[in-house]
A tleap script that builds the chain and sets N, CA, C and O, in Angstrom:
source leaprc.protein.ff14SB
mol = sequence {
  NMET SER ASN ARG SER THR LYS SER THR MET
  LEU ILE PRO GLY ALA LEU GLY GLU ILE LEU
  VAL SER ALA ARG THR THR GLY LYS LEU THR
  LEU LEU ASP ARG HIE GLY LEU LYS ALA ALA
  ILE LEU ASP GLU SER LEU SER GLU GLU GLU
  GLN ARG SER ILE ASP ARG LEU LEU ARG ALA
  VAL VAL LYS GLY ARG ILE ALA VAL ASP PRO
  LEU THR GLN SER SER PRO ALA ALA GLN ASP
  SER VAL HIE THR LEU GLU SER GLY SER ALA
  TRP MET CALA
}
set mol.1.N position { 422.708 122.474 109.561 }
set mol.1.CA position { 423.248 121.136 109.450 }
set mol.1.C position { 422.166 120.130 109.815 }
set mol.1.O position { 421.470 120.300 110.816 }
set mol.2.N position { 422.028 119.111 109.031 }
set mol.2.CA position { 420.982 118.117 109.232 }
set mol.2.C position { 421.458 117.004 110.158 }
set mol.2.O position { 422.622 116.605 110.118 }
set mol.3.N position { 420.537 116.501 111.002 }
set mol.3.CA position { 420.838 115.382 111.888 }
set mol.3.C position { 420.635 114.047 111.198 }
set mol.3.O position { 420.947 113.001 111.767 }
set mol.4.N position { 420.127 114.070 110.000 }
set mol.4.CA position { 419.841 112.828 109.283 }
set mol.4.C position { 421.102 112.189 108.747 }
set mol.4.O position { 422.053 112.873 108.367 }
set mol.5.N position { 421.097 110.899 108.724 }
set mol.5.CA position { 422.207 110.139 108.173 }
set mol.5.C position { 422.203 110.282 106.655 }
set mol.5.O position { 421.152 110.476 106.044 }
set mol.6.N position { 423.382 110.187 106.056 }
set mol.6.CA position { 423.444 110.265 104.610 }
set mol.6.C position { 422.920 108.978 103.980 }
set mol.6.O position { 422.555 108.964 102.804 }
set mol.7.N position { 422.883 107.918 104.744 }
set mol.7.CA position { 422.315 106.654 104.281 }
set mol.7.C position { 420.819 106.697 104.504 }
set mol.7.O position { 420.373 106.964 105.621 }
set mol.8.N position { 420.040 106.446 103.483 }
set mol.8.CA position { 418.593 106.453 103.695 }
set mol.8.C position { 418.044 105.047 103.517 }
set mol.8.O position { 418.545 104.260 102.714 }
set mol.9.N position { 417.018 104.757 104.275 }
set mol.9.CA position { 416.348 103.476 104.192 }
set mol.9.C position { 414.999 103.729 103.554 }
set mol.9.O position { 414.217 104.546 104.040 }
set mol.10.N position { 414.726 103.030 102.466 }
set mol.10.CA position { 413.473 103.255 101.762 }
set mol.10.C position { 412.596 102.013 101.833 }
set mol.10.O position { 413.077 100.884 101.741 }
set mol.11.N position { 411.327 102.245 101.995 }
set mol.11.CA position { 410.352 101.168 102.050 }
set mol.11.C position { 409.858 100.875 100.642 }
set mol.11.O position { 409.462 101.787 99.917 }
set mol.12.N position { 409.880 99.631 100.263 }
set mol.12.CA position { 409.369 99.226 98.959 }
set mol.12.C position { 407.846 99.321 99.010 }
set mol.12.O position { 407.233 98.842 99.963 }
set mol.13.N position { 407.228 99.933 97.998 }
set mol.13.CA position { 405.762 100.037 98.014 }
set mol.13.C position { 405.109 98.664 98.172 }
set mol.13.O position { 405.463 97.711 97.477 }
set mol.14.N position { 404.161 98.579 99.085 }
set mol.14.CA position { 403.448 97.333 99.330 }
set mol.14.C position { 404.136 96.407 100.320 }
set mol.14.O position { 403.557 95.408 100.745 }
set mol.15.N position { 405.386 96.739 100.692 }
set mol.15.CA position { 406.145 95.856 101.584 }
set mol.15.C position { 405.535 95.796 102.977 }
set mol.15.O position { 405.519 94.731 103.595 }
set mol.16.N position { 405.040 96.905 103.474 }
set mol.16.CA position { 404.472 96.913 104.821 }
set mol.16.C position { 403.291 95.956 104.913 }
set mol.16.O position { 403.185 95.186 105.868 }
set mol.17.N position { 402.419 96.002 103.938 }
set mol.17.CA position { 401.278 95.082 103.915 }
set mol.17.C position { 401.718 93.632 103.897 }
set mol.17.O position { 401.142 92.790 104.586 }
set mol.18.N position { 402.745 93.340 103.104 }
set mol.18.CA position { 403.268 91.977 103.024 }
set mol.18.C position { 403.847 91.531 104.368 }
set mol.18.O position { 403.654 90.389 104.786 }
set mol.19.N position { 404.547 92.428 105.029 }
set mol.19.CA position { 405.134 92.107 106.337 }
set mol.19.C position { 404.026 91.807 107.344 }
set mol.19.O position { 404.100 90.828 108.087 }
set mol.20.N position { 403.010 92.648 107.361 }
set mol.20.CA position { 401.906 92.470 108.306 }
set mol.20.C position { 401.175 91.157 108.067 }
set mol.20.O position { 400.869 90.432 109.013 }
set mol.21.N position { 400.896 90.850 106.808 }
set mol.21.CA position { 400.193 89.599 106.471 }
set mol.21.C position { 401.061 88.397 106.825 }
set mol.21.O position { 400.575 87.427 107.406 }
set mol.22.N position { 402.336 88.460 106.481 }
set mol.22.CA position { 403.240 87.356 106.760 }
set mol.22.C position { 403.358 87.104 108.269 }
set mol.22.O position { 403.328 85.957 108.715 }
set mol.23.N position { 403.489 88.175 109.043 }
set mol.23.CA position { 403.619 88.027 110.496 }
set mol.23.C position { 402.358 87.422 111.097 }
set mol.23.O position { 402.440 86.557 111.969 }
set mol.24.N position { 401.204 87.866 110.642 }
set mol.24.CA position { 399.940 87.322 111.170 }
set mol.24.C position { 399.749 85.865 110.742 }
set mol.24.O position { 399.237 85.054 111.514 }
set mol.25.N position { 400.158 85.533 109.518 }
set mol.25.CA position { 399.976 84.173 108.996 }
set mol.25.C position { 400.933 83.181 109.655 }
set mol.25.O position { 400.527 82.098 110.075 }
set mol.26.N position { 402.215 83.568 109.741 }
set mol.26.CA position { 403.224 82.643 110.258 }
set mol.26.C position { 403.427 82.763 111.765 }
set mol.26.O position { 403.933 81.841 112.405 }
set mol.27.N position { 403.031 83.904 112.326 }
set mol.27.CA position { 403.257 84.126 113.751 }
set mol.27.C position { 404.696 84.470 114.069 }
set mol.27.O position { 405.121 84.374 115.220 }
set mol.28.N position { 405.458 84.876 113.043 }
set mol.28.CA position { 406.875 85.181 113.222 }
set mol.28.C position { 407.268 86.436 112.463 }
set mol.28.O position { 406.681 86.774 111.435 }
set mol.29.N position { 408.275 87.119 112.996 }
set mol.29.CA position { 408.926 88.221 112.293 }
set mol.29.C position { 410.344 87.778 111.970 }
set mol.29.O position { 411.110 87.426 112.867 }
set mol.30.N position { 410.689 87.796 110.698 }
set mol.30.CA position { 412.036 87.418 110.288 }
set mol.30.C position { 412.950 88.636 110.345 }
set mol.30.O position { 412.500 89.757 110.581 }
set mol.31.N position { 414.218 88.399 110.128 }
set mol.31.CA position { 415.191 89.486 110.083 }
set mol.31.C position { 414.823 90.464 108.959 }
set mol.31.O position { 414.893 91.680 109.142 }
set mol.32.N position { 414.437 89.934 107.812 }
set mol.32.CA position { 414.041 90.810 106.700 }
set mol.32.C position { 412.788 91.610 107.044 }
set mol.32.O position { 412.678 92.781 106.681 }
set mol.33.N position { 411.849 90.984 107.741 }
set mol.33.CA position { 410.656 91.704 108.184 }
set mol.33.C position { 411.044 92.870 109.094 }
set mol.33.O position { 410.500 93.968 108.976 }
set mol.34.N position { 411.982 92.622 109.993 }
set mol.34.CA position { 412.400 93.675 110.928 }
set mol.34.C position { 413.073 94.824 110.193 }
set mol.34.O position { 412.882 95.988 110.544 }
set mol.35.N position { 413.861 94.498 109.173 }
set mol.35.CA position { 414.476 95.567 108.380 }
set mol.35.C position { 413.397 96.364 107.636 }
set mol.35.O position { 413.477 97.588 107.535 }
set mol.36.N position { 412.405 95.665 107.124 }
set mol.36.CA position { 411.299 96.355 106.450 }
set mol.36.C position { 410.521 97.245 107.400 }
set mol.36.O position { 410.129 98.353 107.034 }
set mol.37.N position { 410.294 96.770 108.619 }
set mol.37.CA position { 409.597 97.586 109.621 }
set mol.37.C position { 410.424 98.803 110.002 }
set mol.37.O position { 409.880 99.886 110.221 }
set mol.38.N position { 411.715 98.629 110.078 }
set mol.38.CA position { 412.597 99.759 110.372 }
set mol.38.C position { 412.444 100.824 109.289 }
set mol.38.O position { 412.321 102.012 109.588 }
set mol.39.N position { 412.451 100.395 108.043 }
set mol.39.CA position { 412.278 101.341 106.941 }
set mol.39.C position { 410.913 102.016 107.024 }
set mol.39.O position { 410.790 103.215 106.777 }
set mol.40.N position { 409.898 101.244 107.372 }
set mol.40.CA position { 408.544 101.803 107.476 }
set mol.40.C position { 408.461 102.838 108.581 }
set mol.40.O position { 407.856 103.894 108.399 }
set mol.41.N position { 409.056 102.548 109.710 }
set mol.41.CA position { 409.010 103.475 110.839 }
set mol.41.C position { 409.729 104.770 110.503 }
set mol.41.O position { 409.313 105.843 110.938 }
set mol.42.N position { 410.806 104.678 109.731 }
set mol.42.CA position { 411.555 105.871 109.345 }
set mol.42.C position { 410.892 106.654 108.217 }
set mol.42.O position { 411.281 107.787 107.934 }
set mol.43.N position { 409.899 106.060 107.578 }
set mol.43.CA position { 409.195 106.707 106.463 }
set mol.43.C position { 408.209 107.729 107.022 }
set mol.43.O position { 407.240 107.366 107.688 }
set mol.44.N position { 408.458 108.984 106.753 }
set mol.44.CA position { 407.617 110.050 107.295 }
set mol.44.C position { 406.284 110.189 106.570 }
set mol.44.O position { 405.429 110.964 107.002 }
set mol.45.N position { 406.092 109.463 105.490 }
set mol.45.CA position { 404.852 109.604 104.724 }
set mol.45.C position { 403.833 108.500 105.013 }
set mol.45.O position { 402.867 108.345 104.266 }
set mol.46.N position { 404.035 107.733 106.086 }
set mol.46.CA position { 403.078 106.682 106.440 }
set mol.46.C position { 401.738 107.301 106.815 }
set mol.46.O position { 401.677 108.349 107.458 }
set mol.47.N position { 400.684 106.641 106.408 }
set mol.47.CA position { 399.354 107.098 106.802 }
set mol.47.C position { 399.103 106.711 108.257 }
set mol.47.O position { 399.821 105.885 108.820 }
set mol.48.N position { 398.083 107.312 108.858 }
set mol.48.CA position { 397.729 106.955 110.237 }
set mol.48.C position { 397.353 105.483 110.335 }
set mol.48.O position { 397.681 104.819 111.318 }
set mol.49.N position { 396.671 104.979 109.327 }
set mol.49.CA position { 396.277 103.566 109.322 }
set mol.49.C position { 397.502 102.656 109.326 }
set mol.49.O position { 397.527 101.652 110.038 }
set mol.50.N position { 398.523 103.002 108.531 }
set mol.50.CA position { 399.748 102.207 108.500 }
set mol.50.C position { 400.473 102.289 109.842 }
set mol.50.O position { 400.999 101.287 110.326 }
set mol.51.N position { 400.502 103.474 110.439 }
set mol.51.CA position { 401.127 103.627 111.756 }
set mol.51.C position { 400.404 102.787 112.810 }
set mol.51.O position { 401.047 102.158 113.650 }
set mol.52.N position { 399.071 102.777 112.767 }
set mol.52.CA position { 398.307 101.967 113.721 }
set mol.52.C position { 398.548 100.478 113.488 }
set mol.52.O position { 398.595 99.702 114.442 }
set mol.53.N position { 398.701 100.076 112.231 }
set mol.53.CA position { 398.976 98.671 111.928 }
set mol.53.C position { 400.318 98.240 112.509 }
set mol.53.O position { 400.438 97.143 113.053 }
set mol.54.N position { 401.313 99.093 112.394 }
set mol.54.CA position { 402.628 98.794 112.966 }
set mol.54.C position { 402.515 98.712 114.491 }
set mol.54.O position { 403.096 97.822 115.112 }
set mol.55.N position { 401.772 99.634 115.087 }
set mol.55.CA position { 401.573 99.609 116.539 }
set mol.55.C position { 400.918 98.305 116.993 }
set mol.55.O position { 401.320 97.722 118.000 }
set mol.56.N position { 399.905 97.845 116.245 }
set mol.56.CA position { 399.240 96.583 116.593 }
set mol.56.C position { 400.210 95.416 116.491 }
set mol.56.O position { 400.213 94.522 117.337 }
set mol.57.N position { 401.033 95.434 115.447 }
set mol.57.CA position { 402.014 94.371 115.268 }
set mol.57.C position { 403.009 94.357 116.427 }
set mol.57.O position { 403.341 93.293 116.950 }
set mol.58.N position { 403.476 95.520 116.823 }
set mol.58.CA position { 404.423 95.595 117.942 }
set mol.58.C position { 403.788 95.133 119.250 }
set mol.58.O position { 404.442 94.476 120.059 }
set mol.59.N position { 402.520 95.472 119.460 }
set mol.59.CA position { 401.823 94.986 120.661 }
set mol.59.C position { 401.723 93.469 120.649 }
set mol.59.O position { 401.864 92.824 121.688 }
set mol.60.N position { 401.476 92.894 119.460 }
set mol.60.CA position { 401.392 91.435 119.345 }
set mol.60.C position { 402.738 90.788 119.677 }
set mol.60.O position { 402.777 89.713 120.275 }
set mol.61.N position { 403.836 91.437 119.292 }
set mol.61.CA position { 405.165 90.922 119.620 }
set mol.61.C position { 405.379 90.984 121.123 }
set mol.61.O position { 405.833 90.010 121.724 }
set mol.62.N position { 405.058 92.116 121.736 }
set mol.62.CA position { 405.247 92.282 123.179 }
set mol.62.C position { 404.419 91.261 123.955 }
set mol.62.O position { 404.884 90.716 124.956 }
set mol.63.N position { 403.204 91.004 123.500 }
set mol.63.CA position { 402.325 90.055 124.196 }
set mol.63.C position { 402.653 88.602 123.876 }
set mol.63.O position { 402.052 87.693 124.449 }
set mol.64.N position { 403.602 88.372 122.966 }
set mol.64.CA position { 404.027 87.016 122.652 }
set mol.64.C position { 403.197 86.312 121.602 }
set mol.64.O position { 403.391 85.120 121.365 }
set mol.65.N position { 402.277 87.017 120.966 }
set mol.65.CA position { 401.463 86.392 119.916 }
set mol.65.C position { 402.235 86.254 118.612 }
set mol.65.O position { 401.910 85.409 117.779 }
set mol.66.N position { 403.248 87.079 118.440 }
set mol.66.CA position { 404.127 86.985 117.267 }
set mol.66.C position { 405.549 86.859 117.794 }
set mol.66.O position { 406.002 87.665 118.606 }
set mol.67.N position { 406.244 85.831 117.314 }
set mol.67.CA position { 407.618 85.567 117.753 }
set mol.67.C position { 408.591 86.302 116.847 }
set mol.67.O position { 408.309 86.555 115.675 }
set mol.68.N position { 409.729 86.635 117.408 }
set mol.68.CA position { 410.804 87.245 116.630 }
set mol.68.C position { 411.827 86.155 116.379 }
set mol.68.O position { 412.429 85.631 117.317 }
set mol.69.N position { 412.028 85.807 115.094 }
set mol.69.CA position { 413.016 84.786 114.753 }
set mol.69.C position { 414.385 85.252 115.216 }
set mol.69.O position { 414.761 86.401 114.982 }
set mol.70.N position { 415.130 84.378 115.866 }
set mol.70.CA position { 416.476 84.772 116.304 }
set mol.70.C position { 417.373 85.004 115.094 }
set mol.70.O position { 417.133 84.485 114.004 }
set mol.71.N position { 418.397 85.789 115.319 }
set mol.71.CA position { 419.365 86.046 114.256 }
set mol.71.C position { 420.116 84.760 113.979 }
set mol.71.O position { 420.353 83.964 114.887 }
set mol.72.N position { 420.490 84.556 112.732 }
set mol.72.CA position { 421.154 83.310 112.369 }
set mol.72.C position { 422.663 83.392 112.544 }
set mol.72.O position { 423.347 82.374 112.433 }
set mol.73.N position { 423.195 84.570 112.814 }
set mol.73.CA position { 424.633 84.715 113.013 }
set mol.73.C position { 425.013 84.173 114.384 }
set mol.73.O position { 424.188 84.164 115.298 }
set mol.74.N position { 426.241 83.727 114.534 }
set mol.74.CA position { 426.665 83.183 115.810 }
set mol.74.C position { 427.654 84.094 116.530 }
set mol.74.O position { 428.319 83.661 117.471 }
set mol.75.N position { 427.757 85.341 116.103 }
set mol.75.CA position { 428.685 86.264 116.752 }
set mol.75.C position { 428.149 86.686 118.112 }
set mol.75.O position { 426.939 86.645 118.336 }
set mol.76.N position { 429.036 87.096 119.035 }
set mol.76.CA position { 428.575 87.563 120.349 }
set mol.76.C position { 427.608 88.736 120.237 }
set mol.76.O position { 426.663 88.833 121.021 }
set mol.77.N position { 427.831 89.630 119.272 }
set mol.77.CA position { 426.920 90.770 119.097 }
set mol.77.C position { 425.533 90.277 118.718 }
set mol.77.O position { 424.533 90.822 119.184 }
set mol.78.N position { 425.463 89.252 117.878 }
set mol.78.CA position { 424.168 88.692 117.494 }
set mol.78.C position { 423.497 88.062 118.703 }
set mol.78.O position { 422.283 88.183 118.869 }
set mol.79.N position { 424.273 87.387 119.552 }
set mol.79.CA position { 423.709 86.776 120.747 }
set mol.79.C position { 423.121 87.838 121.663 }
set mol.79.O position { 422.039 87.643 122.218 }
set mol.80.N position { 423.822 88.967 121.831 }
set mol.80.CA position { 423.317 90.062 122.658 }
set mol.80.C position { 422.032 90.618 122.074 }
set mol.80.O position { 421.105 90.938 122.818 }
set mol.81.N position { 421.959 90.739 120.743 }
set mol.81.CA position { 420.759 91.259 120.093 }
set mol.81.C position { 419.575 90.336 120.329 }
set mol.81.O position { 418.461 90.799 120.574 }
set mol.82.N position { 419.814 89.031 120.256 }
set mol.82.CA position { 418.740 88.075 120.483 }
set mol.82.C position { 418.236 88.207 121.907 }
set mol.82.O position { 417.026 88.203 122.132 }
set mol.83.N position { 419.139 88.325 122.880 }
set mol.83.CA position { 418.728 88.481 124.270 }
set mol.83.C position { 417.893 89.748 124.432 }
set mol.83.O position { 416.873 89.737 125.121 }
set mol.84.N position { 418.321 90.831 123.803 }
set mol.84.CA position { 417.576 92.082 123.886 }
set mol.84.C position { 416.193 91.901 123.286 }
set mol.84.O position { 415.210 92.394 123.839 }
set mol.85.N position { 416.105 91.201 122.162 }
set mol.85.CA position { 414.813 90.989 121.518 }
set mol.85.C position { 413.905 90.153 122.407 }
set mol.85.O position { 412.715 90.444 122.530 }
set mol.86.N position { 414.457 89.119 123.024 }
set mol.86.CA position { 413.643 88.250 123.858 }
set mol.86.C position { 413.168 88.960 125.124 }
set mol.86.O position { 412.101 88.644 125.649 }
set mol.87.N position { 413.953 89.913 125.613 }
set mol.87.CA position { 413.574 90.600 126.838 }
set mol.87.C position { 412.444 91.597 126.604 }
set mol.87.O position { 411.805 92.053 127.552 }
set mol.88.N position { 412.201 91.931 125.340 }
set mol.88.CA position { 411.112 92.845 125.025 }
set mol.88.C position { 411.503 94.306 125.097 }
set mol.88.O position { 410.675 95.180 124.844 }
set mol.89.N position { 412.771 94.590 125.445 }
set mol.89.CA position { 413.182 95.983 125.554 }
set mol.89.C position { 413.458 96.600 124.198 }
set mol.89.O position { 413.443 97.824 124.062 }
set mol.90.N position { 413.708 95.785 123.205 }
set mol.90.CA position { 413.892 96.260 121.836 }
set mol.90.C position { 413.438 95.154 120.905 }
set mol.90.O position { 413.556 93.977 121.244 }
set mol.91.N position { 412.931 95.503 119.762 }
set mol.91.CA position { 412.405 94.461 118.872 }
set mol.91.C position { 413.122 94.394 117.567 }
set mol.91.O position { 412.919 93.442 116.813 }
set mol.92.N position { 413.957 95.361 117.255 }
set mol.92.CA position { 414.708 95.309 116.008 }
set mol.92.C position { 416.186 95.378 116.293 }
set mol.92.O position { 416.637 96.127 117.159 }
set mol.93.N position { 416.927 94.590 115.556 }
set mol.93.CA position { 418.378 94.641 115.687 }
set mol.93.C position { 418.930 95.686 114.752 }
set mol.93.O position { 420.142 95.893 114.704 }
savepdb mol mol.pdb
quit
């Protein structure tokens, strides 16, 4: 029996590069960027270079050089997610 979810998240080719460039240019990670990073992290075929790029991006978020855009929803769950993101204990909702 597999532990994997039946729902799969797929990374669009070239999306990781776009996310990295956008984050460095704007200094922000959007909700869509975070979903793309989630897909990238779950992709088992990432090269070592791509994995290191994601690690650098995450370090930049932790150090405050790249901001995480708050969620635009006003639900209590969204508010909790924003607090978690700001505390640095988790970076993706």
